[in-house]
Structures are given as structure tokens and as C-alpha cells.
Phi, psi and omega in degrees: 000122181279154174264118183305314184297335176275343184248335183228136170285167181313306184298326175292308179303321180293332179283321174304311182297316181305310176311313177299308182292309178306319180300311185295322190285328177295308189285327179296326182249020180045045179272070195291330176298322176288330179300303182296333180290343176286352186252152168282170182300311187269053186272167163236143174221120184229146168245120187221130180300140176317318184295310179301313182298316179293329177277345180085016178281133178288348177308117178230146180294325163229145172203124181238146188237018175195159172300331174293328182283322170307316178295322180304305179305319176292324179297315181297318182294320186270336186240347184228336176282128169252127181207168168301129175297144169208160174261145162240156175219135185255134168251121180233126175286177180290134181289138178256117182276128183257333179200141171236131174212107178069237182271005186247128178242129169258134188203156174220157182210147171277148178214154182229132174248123173247145183245137171231130176266151178305329183250020183219166180282156178296144174224162178284127178253325185199136181224139178179217177212145172278133173245121187231150167236129187241133177239144171279131172236181183299340183256009176107190180287133180227153171277121173274322177209139173225115173246118179272097181272107183264144190286322184271142177278355177267131179236118182285113181074268179198166175265109175262301175280154177297148179278000000 
């Protein structure tokens, strides 16, 4: 485990916190253009059960290999997929920096996603951790890779929106 104070200066850690905050805000508010802008063009994004991740199995519930694929998913969400409407709300822990090398930061953070349907109580939808590779670009810190490792093998209904 890396000590944040030994690997990142305060300003860079604040930028990392801002990236995590903007991510949660974008997906909670369906600001999909803002969400895709948080990734580099040659990114990866996966939603994967914990058991598969820990065993090194590649099978993921969702797996995208570029920003273009993320944009295709958003098009599907907004234009073609029909589902019961719901809101989601993310609670994200502080990121733990696990490795820093040059302009590359490896970090992870716990998350909980709550889902609220307009006519129902809020429920816990998905809980796990983000395992990230973040890179510094001219536009600031961006996600090179995000793997959302969820703890339960059960998914209520389906995953429509990004985790």
C-alpha cells in the first residue's frame, strides 16, 4: 500500500479527488458528455463481478475498450434502450493511491450506488470498488482504465447506466 503523502503532492491529490467527484456527479445527473470526457480516447471501462476479478477471469458484465464504445453505450441508453426510469446516487470513498509512476496514477476507491424509482423507495443497487489507472493529460487528469468490481454476484434486473 502506498502512502499518498509520499507519492502525490497535495495539488495532484486534490485533482484526483475532483476527478472522482466529477465522475459521480456526471453519472448521477445523466450528464453523459461530461462522463465520457473524463476518459482518454483509448480507455477501458469494465463492470466485473468480484469473483471473476479475483480469479483473473476476463468475463465482465460490461466491457468497453475505447471512448467511442462508451459513447455508443450512451447513445443506446438515451436513444434505444427502453427501461423503467430510475435515478442513481453514488457514494464514493476517498481514493487510495496504490502506485505512481510519472504521469500515471493507480488508485482505488470503494463505492455504493443507490437506485430510486420514482414510485418506490431507494434501494442499494451495486456496491464494490473502482480500480483505476489515471493519466495526466493537457486537459488534466483522465481515466485510462476503470474497472468497477462489484461484490455481489447478483444484479437486480440489469445495469443500464454506468456504475
